PADRENVEX-840774 format. One record per atom (N, C-alpha, C): x, z, y; residue in one letter. Coordinates in steps of 0.05 Angstrom, whole numbers, plus 5000, padded with zeros to 4 digits. Atoms other than C-alpha are relative to their C-alpha. Layout:
XZYA...
This chain:
498850155025X762183122172X497149974982X502150175019X757282692122X500850154978X500249825038X755782992050X501249764984X498850175016X757882232027X503650085001X497550055008X763682081993X501549885022X498750194981X768781862044X502349774976X499350335005X771781092048X502549995003X496749934998X778781112028X501449625015X499550134994X782080582076X503550005004X496950084990X789780232073X500649925017X497750164976X794080012128X501950145003X496849905001X800779912139X500050225020X499749834979X803580392188X501249855027X500150154971X803380162260X502950085011X498550004990X810280052292X499850145035X499649864967X811880472363X500449755024X499250324979X813279782401X497149864995X502550194998X806579462379X498450155013X502249844992X801379642427X497849794997X501850204996X794879332442X500049755018X499050204983X797178872492X502849985014X496050004989X805478742482X500249805033X498950284981X807878452551X501349824997X497650255011X811177812546X502149975020X498349984982X817377612571X500049945025X501350044973X817977682638X497249995020X502249984992X810577742651X498850284998X501649764999X805178232662X498850054972X500949975027X802378532598X496649915000X502250125013X795978192566X497650204999X503149805019X788678572562X499649884980X501550025035X786478642489X497749835005X501650204997X780578112522X500049705004X498750154983X784377662546X499949764984X499550275009X784276952512X499350094969X501049935034X782177272439X498050204997X502449885002X777577682402X501150304991X500149744994X776978452399X500950024974X499249905023X780878802344X497450054984X502349935015X777178932285X500450194978X499249785010X777279542238X502449944973X499250125031X781379512181X504649945008X497650024989X788879422234X500149745007X500050304986X792178782262X502749904990X498250145024X797578262241X502750155002X497749874998X804478492242X501350045021X499350054965X807678602314X503049894994X497650134999X813978382289X500449675005X499850334989X812377662297X500749895024X499450014966X813277672375X503150064991X497250124997X820477822354X501150135025X499049864971X820678302420X501750234997X498449675003X824978942434X498650194988X501249805010X823979452385X497349934974X502450155007X819079022346X501050044965X499349955022X818779182276X501849824978X498350255015X822178762209X497649724999X500850125000X820278122211X498449824975X501550025025X814977882159X500349674993X499150335006X815077112129X501349944964X496549985027X821476852073X500550244999X499149844991X824977342103X499250324989X501249685005X821378052081X497449914999X502549925015X815878292048X498050025026X501549944981X809078362089X499550275008X500349625006X807579102115X498149965005X503249924991X799979002135X499049754986X501750235007X794678632107X497549995017X501550114970X790478362169X498349914979X502250185012X783478132151X499249755019X500150234981X781077462172X498450035026X501549884972X777577812232X501350085012X498449934981X783578072258X500649935034X499050164981X786577882325X501549805003X499350265014X788477242335X503049995014X496949964992X796077142344X500349855033X497850134972X798877012423X501649835002X498450275001X803076512409X499049695000X502050305000X798675972401X498849835032X500550084977X796276042474X504049865018X496650025006X805576092483X500949664988X499850364999X805475342450X498649795014X501250174981X800675062493X501349945024X499250054979X804975112554X502849864989X497250135011X811074862510X498849744986X500050325002X811274112501X501049944973X499549975025X815174282440X500550114979X500949745017X811174802411X501250154985X497449764996X816175302412X499350215013X501149674990X814476022419X502450095025X497949824984X817676352488X500650214993X498849755007X817476952464X503650094981X497850005016X822676752423X502649905003X496850084979X828276542466X500450215015X499149784989X832876952504X502049905016X498750214986X836676812560X503750084992X497950085010X843676502548X499850014971X499450035032X841976422470X499249814992X501550175019X841875912433X499049854996X502449995009X835975612421X500649804964X501250085034X834175432340X500049754996X501050304999X834074682314X497750094984X503249955012X828174982271X499050285005X500849764997X823275572272X498049984980X502249875026X817775822217X498450135012X502949874992X811576032231X498050064981X502149945023X808176582191X497650015002X503649994999X800976492214X499349794991X499850325006X801475722195X501350004975X498650095027X807675702144X500749815003X498650404998X809475022178X503350005024X497149934991X816675012199X500649715027X499350194984X818874572264X502849925000X496550104991X825274222289X499349915036X499350104976X827674062355X501349774993X499550225012X827773312354X503049915021X498750044973X833273012403X499149795007X500750314988X832172572456X500849824997X499350235013X836172022439X499650004969X499950095034X834471752363X501549834993X498650165009X839671382327X497449694988X501150245010X836570672313X500450014971X501350105022X833370522243X502149724992X499350275004X837469812222X498449894977X501450145020X833669372185X501449904986X499750185018X834569152124X500349714986X500250135009X835268452103X501649904980X498550095025X836068042036X500949964995X496750084999X841767962009X499549714988X500650405018X842767122004X501350034969X500050155022X843566761934X503050034991X496750045005X850466791897X500649805010X498950334992X853866171924X498449865030X501550164979X848866041983X502150105027X498649984987X851465972049X499350195024X501649814985X850366562100X499549885022X501050154981X846666432161X500050155021X498749854977X849066602229X498950215012X503849854983X845167142269X501549855026X501250144970X842567002329X502150055030X498550024981X848167172373X502749824991X496750275007X854166712330X498549715009X501050265002X849266132336X501349885029X498950054982X851966012403X497249875016X502150094984X847765652459X499449714997X501250215018X843965112419X497949885028X502250094983X839964882485X497550014998X502450024998X832464862503X498649794981X501450185016X828164482445X497649835012X502350154991X824563922475X497550074994X502850015006X817064022469X499049744995X501150275005X813963572435X497449885003X502850074996X808363152463X498149894981X501450005013X802063072433X499549625004X500350215007X801262352405X502349835010X495950264999X808762092414X500649824979X499450185025X810761522383X501750104979X497749995020X814661522320X500649764982X499850265004X817761062281X499449984962X500850165028X816060822201X500649834995X499050295013X819760372166X501749835021X499050204974X823660212234X498749835019X503150134977X815759992271X499950285006X501449764987X814060512318X497449995004X502650055005X807960802310X498550325018X500649814984X802961222349X496550154982X503349925010X796161672332X498749875014X502250194996X790261372319X497549995035X501850014982X786061672373X501150015028X498250274980X791561512431X500349594993X500750265002X791560792405X497449925009X503049994994X783860862408X499350005033X499749934978X784761032472X501349755020X497850264977X790060512504X498649724996X500850324993X785859912482X496550125007X503549904984X779060302513X497149964983X503349985015X773660362456X499850175000X502149774991X773261082481X502650265008X497449834987X777461762503X500550104966X499549895021X781062142456X498850204981X501849785007X776862662447X498349904977X502250145007X771062192433X501149904972X498350145019X776461822380X499850194982X499449785028X777762492334X497249954995X503149915011X769662602335X499449794980X501250245021X768161882300X501849944975X498349895034X774862052250X497850134988X501149745028X771362632227X497449954990X502950155010X764362252218X500849844985X499750145012X767661802187X499549665011X500650264994X766661182231X502049815015X498250094995X772560942239X502049824975X498950215022X777260412192X502649955014X496150134995X784960222195X500949834980X499650245011X785559552161X498450034974X501350075022X779959672120X499350294989X499449805021X780760372094X499150195029X502149754984X776461072118X502550045018X497449784986X781861412175X499650214992X499649755003X784462082174X500550105024X499549834976X785262582231X502850025004X497049994997X791662532257X501949804995X498750205012X793361932224X502149825021X499450274981X798561432259X500949734986X500550295000X798460752267X501349815003X498250234984X802560072283X497849925023X500950204975X800559662343X498949744987X501250245018X798759182287X497750004978X502049835019X794059592248X497249865014X502450014994X786359352247X498450175009X502149804996X781659842279X497649945002X503250014997X774159832260X498850165015X502049744992X768960162290X496849934996X503250035001X761660312262X498149885013X501449984987X756260122288X498050255012X501149664998X753460872288X501150075023X498049864979X759161022335X499349835026X500250304979X757860272386X497250235003X502550004978X750860592399X499550265006X500349744988X751861272407X501249965033X498649994966X757161012469X498249895015X501750264982X751760542487X497350265017X501349844976X747061182506X501650115017X499149814971X751761532553X499549885019X500850074965X751061492622X500950025025X498149944981X755261432684X497750025026X502149964981X751861702745X501549985031X499050084974X754161552822X497850255022X501749804983X752562172863X501049995035X498249994977X753562192944X499350324995X500549674998X755062902944X501150035031X500649904980X753463313007X501850234998X497849694995X758563863038X499450214996X499949835022X758864443003X500050134983X499449965023X758664272941X503149914985X497150005022X764264302891X500649864980X500650175021X766363682842X500050114968X501249955034X767164042773X499650335005X502349835017X766264812756X499450205028X500149864974X763065302813X502150185001X498849714987X767665752856X499750105017X500449784968X767566242910X496849955015X502050064993X760266202905X499149735011X501750244997X759365512918X498749864976X500250075024X755765092871X501149724994X498650225015X758164472822X498049895012X501750224997X755463772848X498149864980X500850035022X753563692775X496050095011X502349855009X746264152792X497849845020X501950214990X743963582845X498849714980X500050275021X743363042786X498150214983X501750015010X736363152767X497549855013X501950225001X729462822768X498949965025X501750024968X727162972845X502749945018X498450104976X733962742876X500649724988X499050285005X733962032838X498549945022X500450194983X734461482883X497049844996X502250165010X728161052884X500749705001X499050224994X732460462907X501049954978X498450155018X735960452836X498149804980X501550295016X734959762800X501250124972X499350075030X738260062725X496050084990X502449975015X731960092672X500350284984X499549665014X735460802647X498150155010X502349704992X730061342647X502150264989X499449785010X731962052652X499350294995X500449755020X732562642605X501750224999X499149804997X735863232607X503249954982X498350025015X740263072544X502749915022X496650094980X745162662599X501250145012X498049884986X747263242625X502750134986X497149855013X751163462568X502049844998X497450095006X758263352565X500649805029X500350044979X756963062642X502850175020X497949894979X763363152686X500649855016X499950114978X765662932755X503349844982X497250195001X772262312744X500349975024X500449974977X774862432804X500050265015X501049694979X775463042858X498949955026X499849994970X771863082920X500150355011X499849814985X773463652964X496950105010X502049814978X768264232993X499849885022X501150034973X768663973057X500149685007X499750265001X769763223041X496549964990X501150185021X762962783019X500649714997X498650275012X762362132995X498549974975X501250095023X761261782925X502650204981X499149935023X762362162864X499349964970X501550195022X762561912800X499850144979X499749755020X760162392743X499749874972X500650175024X760162092670X501150184980X499849855026X759262242589X501549784988X498350205004X763461602582X503350045001X498049884989X770361792563X502249685012X497050224993X774161092576X498249955031X501050034978X769861022645X501850345020X498149764980X774761732670X503049904989X497250195011X780761432631X500649825016X500450164979X779760902679X499750055023X501249934965X777961252742X504450295006X499149744989X782961902726X501950054990X497549975015X788161692670X502249985015X496950024994X795461712677X500749775017X499450304992X795760982677X498249915025X502750054991X789460942726X501249875028X497850214982X791460382779X496849975014X502649994977X783960452820X500450095018X500449824966X783160442887X497750095006X502649984992X778960902922X500650005030X499850154973X777860742998X497450305014X499949784988X776461353048X499449955035X500149914976X774061463117X500050145026X499849684992X777461953153X500050055035X500949994975X775362173224X503150265013X497449744993X781962583264X500850055022X499049904974X784662943325X503650004994X497350045002X791862873339X501450305013X498949814984X796563483365X502449965012X498250204981X800363133419X501450295016X497449794982X805663513469X498150205024X500850014971X800663463525X497550224983X502149995018X794963833469X498349864988X500750035032X790763723422X497349655007X501650394998X786762863426X497250044987X501750015021X780462883400X498849665009X501450114988X778462253438X502749675006X498150225005X782161503428X502450094999X496649925014X787561803383X500949854995X499050295012X789261083355X502450065028X497150084977X793361053437X501750225003X498149814993X796161753434X502450054969X499249945031X798461683353X502749804999X497450164993X805361423353X500749844977X501050285015X805460813304X502850004975X498549905020X812061043269X498650294983X501049785021X808061653233X497949764988X501450205006X802661113219X501649944972X498650095015X808260813179X500450194978X499549845019X810061433148X498050164980X502749925017X802261553130X499949804974X500950275004X802460853099X502850084966X498049945022X809561033051X502250165018X497149794996X814561623055X500550204999X500149694997X811362203051X500550114971X499249805021X812862782989X497450175001X501649674992X807063332965X500750084973X499949785019X808763792917X503450004995X496850135002X816863542916X499749744992X500150235015X813862872893X499749795015X501050224980X814262252926X496849874996X502550125002X807461942938X500449594996X499650305004X805361182923X499049935021X499750134971X804860722976X496649905004X502550015008X798060743002X499449725035X501250164986X793560283056X498550165026X501149804978X792860683122X499649835023X500950174993X788960273178X498950205027X502149904976X784960453243X497549944997X503650075010X777060393226X499549975039X500749924968X776060593308X502350135007X496949854986X780160943360X499750344988X499549745007X779061633325X498549944974X500049935029X777561483249X502349674993X498150095007X783361243199X498549884978X501150125014X781160813138X502950014980X498149945032X785361083071X498849814975X500450115018X786160653013X502250134977X497849765023X789661182952X499449764977X501250055035X790760972883X501250264984X499349795014X792161672862X499050205016X502049814994X788462282873X501550335010X499449635004X792363022879X498450075025X502149814993X788663592906X499949965039X500050044971X786863492990X501749825003X498050174985X791662992992X500049785024X500650094984X789562643045X500050175026X499849754982X789363283088X502150095003X497249905007X796063473067X502149775015X497450284995X798662763083X500149955039X498950044984X795862803153X501050175018X497449794998X798763463161X501750045015X497349925002X804863393164X501349635021X499750094971X804662813223X498450005013X502349914974X799863233271X497449934997X502950124995X793662933250X498250224987X502449835022X787563433229X497149854992X502150155000X782463133191X497550185012X502749864998X774863363218X498749864988X501350115027X771762943169X500549744983X499250175025X772362543107X498149884985X501250075016X768762093064X500649754991X501050085023X768061732996X499449765000X502550234999X765760953006X500149844978X500050175025X768760622946X501850184982X498249865014X771860732883X500649694980X500250305012X774160062857X498749765011X502350144991X768759512858X496850145001X502949875003X762860062858X500750135036X498749904981X762060202932X496850174998X502149734999X757160822958X498249865010X502150084998X752460372989X498550075024X502049754989X745860653018X498350154987X501049805018X745161072969X500750355027X500249774992X742761713012X501950194991X498449835007X746562323012X498250254989X500849835021X744762882959X497949814984X501450285028X741762262914X502749924984X499150095008X744061982858X499449784991X501150145012X743261362814X502149894981X498250055015X745561052749X502149825005X499050244992X751360562748X499049804979X502150234998X747459892728X502349934972X498050155023X750759552660X501049755011X498350134987X753458962708X501550055026X497249854985X757659492742X501750054992X497449875002X764859572738X501450045016X497849884966X769959932779X503449814989X
């Protein structure tokens, strides 16, 4: 016994049912060191919070707290119970066969939790009341079937005072002054006048209106180039795809044909905006047009384009007796040749009439005025032919000629498609 004055410590009486590790409902006893800190001197929290059989009075709003536990006291085991319960309720509070309360109160945190029903009642949307005397707008379900609203086509004609009008950029493209995109660029720069006044973006014009182009626009247009390339096999016409390079990568000074008669000198600014005017499959070779001029692109691939494209196509025929690779002309039925000329459809649309003749016993000559994706190959498949080689030799009045494979030349000023 020490001579110093004894220290007086006040603690609440410990109920008999509270042990160092109270057994859980339907489980084994929890050791004091499992999942919590050890008890600090001065006692622990009221064991009545667990609400087990024989527990003391419950502390909280319903009764006074019977013991003052310091902050360093044992951690409440109910936190671990709430981890297993997705709704945050204590398992120890539930009794078999007893109805669950719709609310619970935690004496440790002071938070009251509620059981939210699984099916929630939708909250009605509040809409502003109509003005007095105004006609009520019917709900969506009361409007009935009004049908689909037709989509408006860009540049579709309108009427102004009974006279049909169209967008300025479309009218300029119809007059083959430039492309629509180029027209918008000129209007934005103030290079276009309509009836003597500076045009505005999106302006509607009549067919009788006078359209004037500034010299700056014409000078810019003269600097645009059109390139004729003899595309080899293995290159795609447009953007790179499936690891294959676009044909435009061949347009460089090293591949410029020495027999080109045009006086234009190559510079890298000519590659800006250079795009293919028409497609040529990766397995096909021949004439490919790359241009910066929107007028050329519209003439070759526009909706109203009527430019001819000529191809030489080597084929084999799948006859009843087997594949025919030699003297295909003799084995191929004449009525199927007529189908190639007119009568086939692709993608649910009938094809325009085409010129199809035998160039030699193994090679056909096609002249088309349209250019659907892989059109010639798909046409031949429908009549039992297989394309083993395809070469484009002419577009309009421009021919491939002696241009070597993989090389290019400029479209000369005197040439027109």
